[in-house]
N, CA, C and O atoms as a Tinker XYZ file with bonds, in Angstrom:
   308  protein
     1  N     -9.446000    3.975000  -10.658000    73     2
     2  CA   -10.166000    3.350000   -9.542000    64     1     3
     3  C     -9.986000    1.707000   -9.569000    63     2     4     5
     4  O    -10.254000    1.003000   -8.595000    81     3
     5  N     -9.559000    1.270000  -10.657000    73     3     6
     6  CA    -9.309000   -0.093000  -10.456000    64     5     7
     7  C     -8.588000   -0.285000  -10.192000    63     6     8     9
     8  O     -8.723000   -1.350000   -9.589000    81     7
     9  N     -7.134000    0.161000  -10.155000    73     7    10
    10  CA    -5.824000    0.105000  -10.162000    64     9    11
    11  C     -5.870000    0.150000   -8.336000    63    10    12    13
    12  O     -5.153000   -0.665000   -7.756000    81    11
    13  N     -6.565000    0.936000   -7.656000    73    11    14
    14  CA    -6.849000    1.476000   -6.479000    64    13    15
    15  C     -7.308000    0.298000   -5.638000    63    14    16    17
    16  O     -6.756000    0.022000   -4.573000    81    15
    17  N     -8.508000   -0.512000   -6.219000    73    15    18
    18  CA    -9.674000   -1.999000   -5.732000    64    17    19
    19  C     -8.317000   -2.853000   -5.805000    63    18    20    21
    20  O     -8.148000   -3.681000   -4.910000    81    19
    21  N     -7.095000   -2.686000   -7.046000    73    19    22
    22  CA    -6.060000   -3.917000   -7.590000    64    21    23
    23  C     -5.725000   -4.044000   -5.966000    63    22    24    25
    24  O     -6.007000   -4.839000   -5.069000    81    23
    25  N     -4.964000   -2.811000   -6.093000    73    23    26
    26  CA    -4.026000   -2.943000   -4.874000    64    25    27
    27  C     -4.909000   -3.086000   -3.334000    63    26    28    29
    28  O     -4.225000   -3.629000   -2.465000    81    27
    29  N     -5.777000   -2.832000   -3.060000    73    27    30
    30  CA    -6.270000   -3.084000   -1.868000    64    29    31
    31  C     -6.616000   -4.522000   -1.400000    63    30    32    33
    32  O     -6.771000   -5.085000   -0.317000    81    31
    33  N     -6.680000   -4.942000   -3.030000    73    31    34
    34  CA    -6.766000   -6.916000   -2.847000    64    33    35
    35  C     -5.845000   -7.415000   -2.447000    63    34    36    37
    36  O     -5.754000   -8.191000   -1.495000    81    35
    37  N     -5.040000   -7.020000   -3.141000    73    35    38
    38  CA    -3.194000   -7.297000   -2.812000    64    37    39
    39  C     -3.180000   -6.970000   -1.239000    63    38    40    41
    40  O     -3.323000   -7.803000   -0.343000    81    39
    41  N     -2.993000   -5.689000   -1.096000    73    39    42
    42  CA    -2.745000   -5.663000    0.754000    64    41    43
    43  C     -3.518000   -6.539000    1.541000    63    42    44    45
    44  O     -2.970000   -6.800000    2.612000    81    43
    45  N     -4.791000   -7.169000    1.333000    73    43    46
    46  CA    -5.309000   -8.114000    1.801000    64    45    47
    47  C     -5.198000   -9.482000    1.369000    63    46    48    49
    48  O     -5.890000  -10.252000    2.035000    81    47
    49  N     -4.544000   -9.990000    0.470000    73    47    50
    50  CA    -3.679000  -10.895000    0.235000    64    49    51
    51  C     -2.242000  -11.191000    1.062000    63    50    52    53
    52  O     -1.902000  -12.317000    1.426000    81    51
    53  N     -1.505000  -10.024000    1.277000    73    51    54
    54  CA    -0.224000  -10.544000    2.020000    64    53    55
    55  C     -0.764000  -10.159000    3.265000    63    54    56    57
    56  O     -0.151000  -10.740000    4.161000    81    55
    57  N     -1.909000   -9.214000    3.821000    73    55    58
    58  CA    -1.817000   -9.733000    5.035000    64    57    59
    59  C     -2.616000  -11.110000    5.930000    63    58    60    61
    60  O     -2.720000  -11.312000    7.140000    81    59
    61  N     -3.022000  -11.780000    4.916000    73    59    62
    62  CA    -3.572000  -13.341000    5.116000    64    61    63
    63  C     -2.251000  -13.705000    4.957000    63    62    64    65
    64  O     -1.761000  -14.045000    6.033000    81    63
    65  N     -1.554000  -13.758000    4.107000    73    63    66
    66  CA     0.088000  -14.542000    4.051000    64    65    67
    67  C      0.775000  -14.356000    5.244000    63    66    68    69
    68  O      1.404000  -15.304000    5.714000    81    67
    69  N      0.736000  -12.492000    6.216000    73    67    70
    70  CA     1.310000  -12.450000    7.031000    64    69    71
    71  C      0.737000  -13.554000    8.225000    63    70    72    73
    72  O      1.419000  -14.393000    8.814000    81    71
    73  N     -0.290000  -13.364000    8.341000    73    71    74
    74  CA    -0.725000  -13.500000    9.060000    64    73    75
    75  C     -0.814000  -15.014000    9.564000    63    74    76    77
    76  O     -0.555000  -15.516000   10.658000    81    75
    77  N     -1.283000  -15.564000    8.348000    73    75    78
    78  CA    -0.871000  -16.954000    8.084000    64    77    79
    79  C      0.645000  -17.724000    8.826000    63    78    80    81
    80  O      0.779000  -18.689000    9.578000    81    79
    81  N      1.527000  -16.871000    8.261000    73    79    82
    82  CA     2.837000  -17.347000    8.427000    64    81    83
    83  C      2.493000  -17.259000   10.605000    63    82    84    85
    84  O      2.406000  -18.246000   11.335000    81    83
    85  N      2.395000  -15.935000   10.997000    73    83    86
    86  CA     3.119000  -15.899000   12.565000    64    85    87
    87  C      2.177000  -17.427000   13.245000    63    86    88    89
    88  O      2.746000  -18.268000   13.940000    81    87
    89  N      0.525000  -17.519000   12.815000    73    87    90
    90  CA     0.442000  -18.484000   13.266000    64    89    91
    91  C      0.569000  -19.911000   13.283000    63    90    92    93
    92  O      0.133000  -20.666000   14.152000    81    91
    93  N      1.690000  -20.448000   11.453000    73    91    94
    94  CA     2.198000  -21.702000   11.649000    64    93    95
    95  C      3.636000  -21.611000   12.184000    63    94    96    97
    96  O      4.088000  -22.593000   12.773000    81    95
    97  N      4.380000  -20.522000   12.027000    73    95    98
    98  CA     6.125000  -20.351000   11.991000    64    97    99
    99  C      6.093000  -19.652000   13.629000    63    98   100   101
   100  O      6.964000  -20.051000   14.402000    81    99
   101  N      5.070000  -18.605000   14.136000    73    99   102
   102  CA     5.213000  -18.064000   15.038000    64   101   103
   103  C      5.794000  -16.685000   15.428000    63   102   104   105
   104  O      5.725000  -16.009000   16.454000    81   103
   105  N      6.474000  -16.496000   14.069000    73   103   106
   106  CA     7.505000  -15.271000   14.329000    64   105   107
   107  C      8.424000  -14.962000   15.155000    63   106   108   109
   108  O      8.705000  -15.557000   16.195000    81   107
   109  N      9.019000  -13.830000   14.625000    73   107   110
   110  CA    10.242000  -13.469000   15.356000    64   109   111
   111  C     10.556000  -12.362000   16.290000    63   110   112   113
   112  O     10.541000  -11.173000   15.968000    81   111
   113  N     10.885000  -12.891000   17.638000    73   111   114
   114  CA    10.770000  -12.147000   18.627000    64   113   115
   115  C     11.967000  -10.976000   18.590000    63   114   116   117
   116  O     13.137000  -11.202000   18.281000    81   115
   117  N     11.313000   -9.426000   19.046000    73   115   118
   118  CA    11.997000   -8.630000   18.663000    64   117   119
   119  C     12.347000   -7.850000   19.711000    63   118   120   121
   120  O     11.606000   -8.180000   20.636000    81   119
   121  N     13.166000   -6.892000   20.102000    73   119   122
   122  CA    13.216000   -6.322000   21.681000    64   121   123
   123  C     13.265000   -4.945000   20.884000    63   122   124   125
   124  O     13.831000   -4.802000   19.801000    81   123
   125  N     12.709000   -4.133000   21.457000    73   123   126
   126  CA    12.323000   -2.252000   20.766000    64   125   127
   127  C     12.252000   -2.095000   21.801000    63   126   128   129
   128  O     11.384000   -2.603000   22.511000    81   127
   129  N     13.320000   -1.197000   22.263000    73   127   130
   130  CA    13.057000   -0.200000   23.547000    64   129   131
   131  C     12.627000   -0.827000   24.585000    63   130   132   133
   132  O     11.713000   -0.381000   25.280000    81   131
   133  N     13.469000   -2.372000   24.911000    73   131   134
   134  CA    12.986000   -2.710000   26.456000    64   133   135
   135  C     11.239000   -3.509000   26.448000    63   134   136   137
   136  O     10.630000   -3.956000   27.420000    81   135
   137  N     10.639000   -3.441000   24.468000    73   135   138
   138  CA     9.446000   -4.134000   25.053000    64   137   139
   139  C      9.840000   -5.117000   23.678000    63   138   140   141
   140  O     10.589000   -4.817000   22.747000    81   139
   141  N      8.881000   -6.702000   23.941000    73   139   142
   142  CA     9.202000   -7.675000   23.105000    64   141   143
   143  C      8.151000   -7.210000   22.602000    63   142   144   145
   144  O      7.222000   -6.596000   23.128000    81   143
   145  N      8.456000   -7.744000   20.831000    73   143   146
   146  CA     7.473000   -7.587000   19.839000    64   145   147
   147  C      7.516000   -9.383000   19.300000    63   146   148   149
   148  O      8.325000  -10.280000   19.537000    81   147
   149  N      6.273000   -9.338000   18.513000    73   147   150
   150  CA     6.564000  -10.651000   17.559000    64   149   151
   151  C      6.075000  -10.066000   16.594000    63   150   152   153
   152  O      5.002000   -9.463000   16.605000    81   151
   153  N      7.189000  -10.255000   15.206000    73   151   154
   154  CA     7.332000  -10.115000   13.993000    64   153   155
   155  C      7.054000  -11.568000   13.046000    63   154   156   157
   156  O      7.086000  -12.798000   13.098000    81   155
   157  N      6.799000  -10.553000   12.275000    73   155   158
   158  CA     6.269000  -11.801000   10.886000    64   157   159
   159  C      7.680000  -11.924000    9.648000    63   158   160   161
   160  O      8.291000  -11.084000    8.987000    81   159
   161  N      7.753000  -13.238000    9.767000    73   159   162
   162  CA     9.298000  -13.506000    8.814000    64   161   163
   163  C      9.289000  -13.328000    7.463000    63   162   164   165
   164  O     10.148000  -13.500000    6.597000    81   163
   165  N      7.675000  -12.793000    7.434000    73   163   166
   166  CA     7.435000  -12.495000    5.742000    64   165   167
   167  C      7.989000  -11.326000    5.487000    63   166   168   169
   168  O      7.843000  -10.402000    6.287000    81   167
   169  N      8.707000  -11.177000    4.343000    73   167   170
   170  CA     9.786000  -10.143000    3.792000    64   169   171
   171  C      9.068000   -9.181000    3.252000    63   170   172   173
   172  O      8.202000   -9.232000    2.378000    81   171
   173  N      9.807000   -7.692000    4.264000    73   171   174
   174  CA     8.942000   -6.467000    3.610000    64   173   175
   175  C      8.956000   -5.995000    2.273000    63   174   176   177
   176  O      8.214000   -5.031000    2.082000    81   175
   177  N      9.634000   -6.431000    1.237000    73   175   178
   178  CA     9.627000   -6.463000   -0.181000    64   177   179
   179  C      8.060000   -6.949000   -0.876000    63   178   180   181
   180  O      7.619000   -6.543000   -1.952000    81   179
   181  N      7.251000   -8.109000    0.245000    73   179   182
   182  CA     5.914000   -8.259000   -0.268000    64   181   183
   183  C      5.054000   -7.238000   -0.811000    63   182   184   185
   184  O      4.298000   -7.330000   -1.777000    81   183
   185  N      5.250000   -6.352000   -0.136000    73   183   186
   186  CA     4.485000   -4.872000   -0.026000    64   185   187
   187  C      5.313000   -4.319000   -1.242000    63   186   188   189
   188  O      4.524000   -3.526000   -1.756000    81   187
   189  N      5.708000   -4.312000   -1.497000    73   187   190
   190  CA     6.062000   -3.647000   -2.701000    64   189   191
   191  C      5.121000   -3.261000   -4.014000    63   190   192   193
   192  O      4.970000   -2.136000   -4.491000    81   191
   193  N      4.498000   -4.581000   -4.489000    73   191   194
   194  CA     3.663000   -4.386000   -5.538000    64   193   195
   195  C      2.321000   -3.723000   -5.553000    63   194   196   197
   196  O      1.664000   -3.240000   -6.476000    81   195
   197  N      2.050000   -3.864000   -3.962000    73   195   198
   198  CA     0.467000   -2.502000   -3.808000    64   197   199
   199  C      1.345000   -1.367000   -4.033000    63   198   200   201
   200  O      1.000000   -0.575000   -4.910000    81   199
   201  N      2.734000   -1.086000   -3.208000    73   199   202
   202  CA     2.698000    0.351000   -2.841000    64   201   203
   203  C      2.848000    0.957000   -4.674000    63   202   204   205
   204  O      2.273000    1.975000   -5.061000    81   203
   205  N      3.552000    0.253000   -5.400000    73   203   206
   206  CA     3.522000    0.663000   -6.899000    64   205   207
   207  C      2.176000    0.914000   -7.659000    63   206   208   209
   208  O      2.163000    1.728000   -8.583000    81   207
   209  N      1.048000    0.238000   -7.297000    73   207   210
   210  CA    -0.064000    0.101000   -7.657000    64   209   211
   211  C     -0.607000    1.138000   -7.427000    63   210   212   213
   212  O     -1.233000    1.760000   -8.285000    81   211
   213  N     -0.420000    1.631000   -5.838000    73   211   214
   214  CA    -0.770000    2.947000   -5.231000    64   213   215
   215  C     -0.585000    4.277000   -5.437000    63   214   216   217
   216  O     -1.426000    5.165000   -5.296000    81   215
   217  N      0.856000    4.411000   -5.869000    73   215   218
   218  CA     1.839000    5.085000   -6.951000    64   217   219
   219  C      0.940000    5.092000   -8.304000    63   218   220   221
   220  O      0.666000    6.170000   -8.831000    81   219
   221  N      0.583000    4.127000   -8.737000    73   219   222
   222  CA    -0.073000    4.056000   -9.927000    64   221   223
   223  C     -1.150000    5.161000  -10.140000    63   222   224   225
   224  O     -1.287000    6.128000  -10.890000    81   223
   225  N     -1.954000    4.485000   -8.985000    73   223   226
   226  CA    -3.363000    4.956000   -8.986000    64   225   227
   227  C     -3.530000    6.594000   -8.496000    63   226   228   229
   228  O     -4.406000    7.442000   -8.664000    81   227
   229  N     -2.368000    6.571000   -7.883000    73   227   230
   230  CA    -2.149000    8.127000   -7.626000    64   229   231
   231  C     -2.152000    9.135000   -8.617000    63   230   232   233
   232  O     -2.816000   10.172000   -8.630000    81   231
   233  N     -1.013000    8.552000   -9.774000    73   231   234
   234  CA    -1.301000    9.668000  -10.802000    64   233   235
   235  C     -1.913000    9.453000  -11.538000    63   234   236   237
   236  O     -1.650000   10.264000  -12.427000    81   235
   237  N     -2.651000    8.846000  -11.840000    73   235   238
   238  CA    -3.937000    9.010000  -12.602000    64   237   239
   239  C     -5.108000   10.116000  -11.990000    63   238   240   241
   240  O     -5.685000   10.853000  -12.791000    81   239
   241  N     -5.345000   10.168000  -10.874000    73   239   242
   242  CA    -6.282000   10.784000   -9.693000    64   241   243
   243  C     -5.477000   12.016000  -10.307000    63   242   244   245
   244  O     -6.188000   12.577000  -11.140000    81   243
   245  N     -3.882000   12.793000  -10.135000    73   243   246
   246  CA    -3.605000   13.432000  -10.155000    64   245   247
   247  C     -3.783000   13.829000  -11.749000    63   246   248   249
   248  O     -4.655000   14.690000  -11.866000    81   247
   249  N     -3.345000   13.535000  -12.686000    73   247   250
   250  CA    -3.764000   13.951000  -13.897000    64   249   251
   251  C     -5.156000   14.281000  -14.200000    63   250   252   253
   252  O     -5.504000   15.330000  -14.740000    81   251
   253  N     -6.029000   13.229000  -13.785000    73   251   254
   254  CA    -7.395000   13.728000  -14.178000    64   253   255
   255  C     -7.653000   14.804000  -13.350000    63   254   256   257
   256  O     -8.562000   15.467000  -13.848000    81   255
   257  N     -7.243000   15.294000  -12.264000    73   255   258
   258  CA    -7.655000   16.075000  -11.731000    64   257   259
   259  C     -7.231000   17.249000  -12.252000    63   258   260   261
   260  O     -8.151000   18.020000  -12.526000    81   259
   261  N     -6.239000   17.598000  -12.457000    73   259   262
   262  CA    -5.302000   18.477000  -13.233000    64   261   263
   263  C     -6.058000   19.221000  -14.450000    63   262   264   265
   264  O     -6.447000   20.385000  -14.557000    81   263
   265  N     -6.113000   18.276000  -15.199000    73   263   266
   266  CA    -6.917000   17.953000  -16.236000    64   265   267
   267  C     -8.883000   18.910000  -15.843000    63   266   268   269
   268  O     -9.445000   19.780000  -16.509000    81   267
   269  N     -9.053000   18.652000  -15.363000    73   267   270
   270  CA   -10.391000   19.571000  -14.984000    64   269   271
   271  C    -10.203000   20.654000  -14.391000    63   270   272   273
   272  O    -11.083000   21.503000  -14.530000    81   271
   273  N     -9.236000   20.923000  -13.702000    73   271   274
   274  CA    -8.656000   22.160000  -12.824000    64   273   275
   275  C     -8.325000   23.013000  -13.933000    63   274   276   277
   276  O     -8.778000   24.146000  -14.096000    81   275
   277  N     -7.404000   22.337000  -14.790000    73   275   278
   278  CA    -7.358000   23.362000  -15.860000    64   277   279
   279  C     -8.300000   23.609000  -16.698000    63   278   280   281
   280  O     -8.514000   24.809000  -16.525000    81   279
   281  N     -8.978000   23.252000  -17.472000    73   279   282
   282  CA   -10.281000   23.291000  -18.092000    64   281   283
   283  C    -11.154000   24.521000  -17.785000    63   282   284   285
   284  O    -11.495000   25.349000  -18.629000    81   283
   285  N    -11.547000   24.547000  -16.188000    73   283   286
   286  CA   -12.263000   25.428000  -15.868000    64   285   287
   287  C    -11.119000   27.044000  -15.464000    63   286   288   289
   288  O    -11.553000   28.132000  -15.086000    81   287
   289  N    -10.446000   26.878000  -15.574000    73   287   290
   290  CA    -9.654000   28.129000  -15.279000    64   289   291
   291  C     -9.889000   29.563000  -16.483000    63   290   292   293
   292  O     -9.700000   29.574000  -17.699000    81   291
   293  N    -10.254000   30.417000  -15.770000    73   291   294
   294  CA   -10.795000   31.244000  -16.875000    64   293   295
   295  C     -9.639000   32.858000  -16.474000    63   294   296   297
   296  O     -9.318000   33.327000  -15.382000    81   295
   297  N     -9.381000   33.197000  -17.532000    73   295   298
   298  CA    -7.990000   34.015000  -18.188000    64   297   299
   299  C     -9.083000   35.362000  -18.486000    63   298   300   301
   300  O    -10.011000   35.408000  -19.293000    81   299
   301  N     -8.418000   36.822000  -17.152000    73   299   302
   302  CA    -8.826000   37.284000  -17.342000    64   301   303
   303  C     -7.914000   38.679000  -18.322000    63   302   304   305
   304  O     -6.708000   38.856000  -18.493000    81   303
   305  N     -8.612000   39.136000  -18.600000    73   303   306
   306  CA    -7.580000   40.756000  -19.106000    64   305   307
   307  C     -7.858000   41.228000  -20.622000    63   306   308
   308  O     -7.287000   42.220000  -21.074000    81   307
């Protein structure tokens, strides 16, 4: 749970940096299928730590869920 919260805080910080970069530098104009988009110059690799933290939080959730599920399994026979 704590790892998930830290990941969300990190996501918010990255989003603030991205929006600040767009305000200050104006971003990069990209043409996708004839439509102009204003993209940020912030690298996509800034998102790597937050996705790693989400993966760690998910693995903790999976392990605890499997533990609870296996403890409640009844064997007939």
